[in-house]
C-alpha positions, -999 to 999 in steps of 0.1 A, spaced: -90 130 -18 -115 154 -33 -88 177 -46 -70 147 -62 -102 135 -80 -111 171 -90 -78 173 -108 -86 141 -127 -120 156 -138 -101 186 -152 -76 163 -170 -105 143 -184 -123 174 -197 -91 187 -212 -85 154 -230 -121 152 -241 -120 188 -255 -88 180 -275 -98 146 -288 -134 133 -293 -145 97 -287 -136 92 -251 -153 60 -239 -139 54 -204 -118 76 -180 -115 65 -144 -93 56 -115 -94 20 -103 -79 7 -71 -73 -31 -74 -75 -52 -43 -38 -62 -47 -26 -27 -56 -13 -15 -22 -32 18 -24 -19 29 -58 -44 37 -85 -46 25 -121 -58 52 -145 -78 35 -172 -85 53 -205 -104 40 -235 -111 60 -266 -117 58 -303 -87 80 -310 -61 55 -296 -37 51 -325 -23 17 -319 11 34 -312 10 26 -275 40 47 -265 28 78 -284 -6 76 -268 9 69 -234 32 99 -237 2 121 -245 -17 110 -214 14 111 -191 21 147 -201 -15 156 -191 -10 141 -157 23 159 -152 7 192 -161 -20 190 -134 -6 167 -107 21 174 -82 49 150 -74 31 134 -45 -1 129 -65 19 113 -93 33 87 -69 -3 76 -62 -7 64 -98 6 29 -104 -2 25 -141 -17 42 -171 -38 16 -189 -49 23 -224 -77 0 -238 -97 -2 -270 -134 5 -266 -142 -31 -274 -121 -44 -246 -141 -66 -222 -131 -46 -191 -143 -14 -208 -176 -29 -219 -182 -43 -184 -178 -8 -169 -198 8 -196 -227 -16 -190 -230 -5 -154 -220 31 -154 -232 58 -178 -217 92 -171 -198 120 -188 -176 147 -172 -190 137 -138 -180 115 -108 -193 80 -100 -178 60 -72 -180 23 -66 -165 2 -38 -159 -36 -36 -169 -43 -71 -158 -67 -99 -153 -60 -136 -144 -88 -160 -129 -109 -133 -109 -80 -119 -116 -73 -82 -118 -35 -75 -116 -21 -40 -125 14 -51 -134 30 -85 -138 67 -93 -152 70 -128 -153 104 -146 -166 93 -180 -181 60 -190 -200 62 -223 -221 34 -237 -215 32 -274 -245 33 -297 -239 11 -327 -253 27 -358 -262 -8 -372 -289 -12 -345 -311 13 -362 -332 2 -392 -326 34 -410 -347 25 -440 -377 18 -418 -372 50 -399 -368 71 -431 -400 56 -446 -421 66 -416 -403 100 -413 -413 108 -448 -450 101 -441 -449 120 -408 -432 151 -421 -458 153 -449 -485 151 -423 -468 179 -402 -467 201 -433 -505 201 -435 -504 222 -403 -479 247 -420 -456 241 -391 -418 234 -389 -413 225 -352 -413 189 -342 -401 163 -318 -390 129 -332 -384 98 -311 -370 64 -318 -364 33 -297 -348 0 -305 -340 -31 -284 -303 -41 -285 -295 -78 -291 -330 -89 -280 -355 -111 -299 -391 -100 -297 -419 -110 -319 -451 -96 -304 -484 -98 -322 -503 -67 -332 -529 -71 -305 -502 -75 -279 -485 -43 -291 -517 -24 -286 -523 -40 -251 -489 -27 -240 -488 6 -258 -521 19 -244 -512 17 -206 -476 29 -214 -491 64 -220 -485 90 -193 -515 114 -193 -499 142 -172 -493 168 -198 -512 174 -230 -516 146 -255 -492 120 -243 -463 103 -262 -478 74 -281 -513 89 -278 -540 63 -281 -575 76 -291 -602 50 -293 -623 68 -319 -631 62 -355 -604 77 -377 -579 80 -349 -574 44 -337 -541 26 -344 -541 5 -376 -526 -30 -380 -497 -34 -404 -478 -65 -414 -449 -55 -392 -468 -39 -363 -492 -10 -357 -493 26 -368 -513 58 -358 -516 91 -375 -537 119 -358 -541 153 -373 -563 178 -354 -575 211 -367 -605 224 -348 -627 254 -353 -609 274 -326 -577 274 -345 -560 248 -323 -540 221 -342 -517 193 -335 -501 163 -352 -490 129 -339 -476 100 -358 -463 69 -342 -456 33 -351 -446 2 -331 -430 -28 -348 -434 -64 -337 -397 -65 -327 -402 -36 -303 -388 -8 -326 -407 24 -321 -409 57 -341 -428 89 -333 -430 124 -348 -452 150 -332 -458 187 -334 -445 207 -304 -466 223 -276 -448 256 -280 -464 263 -314 -498 261 -298 -489 287 -272 -463 310 -287 -449 305 -322 -412 310 -326 -403 299 -290 -390 268 -273 -398 264 -236 -370 247 -216 -394 233 -190 -417 218 -217 -387 201 -234 -376 187 -200 -411 174 -194 -414 158 -228 -380 141 -227 -388 128 -192 -421 115 -205 -403 98 -234 -380 79 -212 -407 68 -188 -429 58 -217 -401 36 -231 -396 20 -197 -433 12 -193 -437 0 -229 -407 -24 -227 -416 -35 -192 -451 -45 -205 -434 -64 -234 -414 -84 -208 -380 -70 -217 -357 -77 -187 -351 -46 -165 -314 -47 -170 -315 -52 -208 -302 -24 -230 -322 -4 -256 -314 27 -275 -333 60 -274 -329 87 -300 -345 121 -298 -345 149 -325 -359 184 -322 -365 201 -355 -376 235 -368 -354 252 -342 -337 279 -362 -343 314 -350 -365 302 -321 -361 319 -287 -355 299 -256 -380 307 -229 -404 290 -204 -441 284 -202 -441 288 -164 -442 322 -149 -429 307 -116 -397 299 -134 -388 336 -137 -371 332 -171 -378 362 -193 -372 356 -230 -340 370 -243 -333 380 -279 -298 366 -273 -310 331 -266 -317 322 -302 -309 290 -320 -288 291 -351 -292 254 -357 -324 239 -372 -321 204 -357 -305 187 -327 -303 150 -323 -290 129 -293 -291 92 -285 -283 70 -255 -283 34 -246 -301 27 -213 -323 2 -194 -356 2 -176 -337 0 -143 -315 30 -151 -345 51 -163 -363 44 -130 -333 51 -108 -314 79 -127 -340 98 -147 -327 133 -143 -292 125 -154 -305 107 -185 -328 137 -193 -298 160 -190 -280 140 -217 -307 151 -241 -313 187 -229 -277 198 -226 -269 195 -264 -303 210 -271 -301 240 -248 -265 249 -256 -276 258 -292 -294 288 -277 -264 310 -272 -246 285 -250 -274 283 -225 -268 260 -195 -296 252 -171 -289 247 -134 -290 209 -127 -311 216 -96 -338 232 -117 -338 204 -142 -340 178 -114 -369 197 -98 -389 197 -130 -381 160 -137 -390 149 -101 -422 169 -100 -433 154 -134 -427 119 -121 -449 128 -91 -476 139 -115 -470 177 -115 -460 198 -145 -440 229 -137 
């Protein structure tokens, strides 16, 4: 069975490389299917010409499967991304180029004996972001960052999906403060109860701007705002510029992204958002061009290389997730942000075991 499913992972990757916008690719064994699988594929590129699309997929199967394996396939089912079955699978499984197995499950009133899902991508709807609001705060934050004469930054944004929240400014503060995770440096959503640094009330929520330049030459910048409907925006200087200008530390990026996801889960849990309700998380790293990928940990044995240099200045990724998924699947979610970031440094790919170790130790209170 493993050889059979491995071939489908190769087929999925081939299709994904040739055509973007794959939303669902998986094998589904219906209760009444007599041990024959349905291959279900959903993608933005489906043309509406069913037979043309079907021929494309069938040829891929014929390329990689032998005659006996072909007889194990009952049907090829092509569905639009908005189909209810696709959305039901996407709401539970979030994976890309991997393998998730479910048994004795039910999607949109279809009883499934066994499911093997290679890709299931939740679609982020661009309309969920209030871009005007984000842009207004970004303009303020970037102006603040420039006062430090720095280009490197991490930008974070959250928004609740199809959820009505109207928290008061005091309630936002009461939940934002304990959501901080004070394990590494100044935390995401840093809260300083000191004159000149405290969050300030605004008509639509709260906002904080903290610019530090001390006599020892150390400096940092943090700007964050939390709106009454739960929308969150942050821009902060990066730790690497305090330690070694011109570098990006892969372990530090893993730690900060892990912290971001845990912060979102704690913040929305405090605001009584249901654990299985979706929200979007977007993370942008900027000022990357010509930086060298390295590590801040000598134990990681990762010497800097002049070949691991970014030619891009910014990398942005976003996901849709839940509190429950963050708590149960943290490392996989972190990798969805780190993979497109690290690959910009001369195609660098980090071993998943190393990433998981850094994530799990951070969750346990240790920075490595």
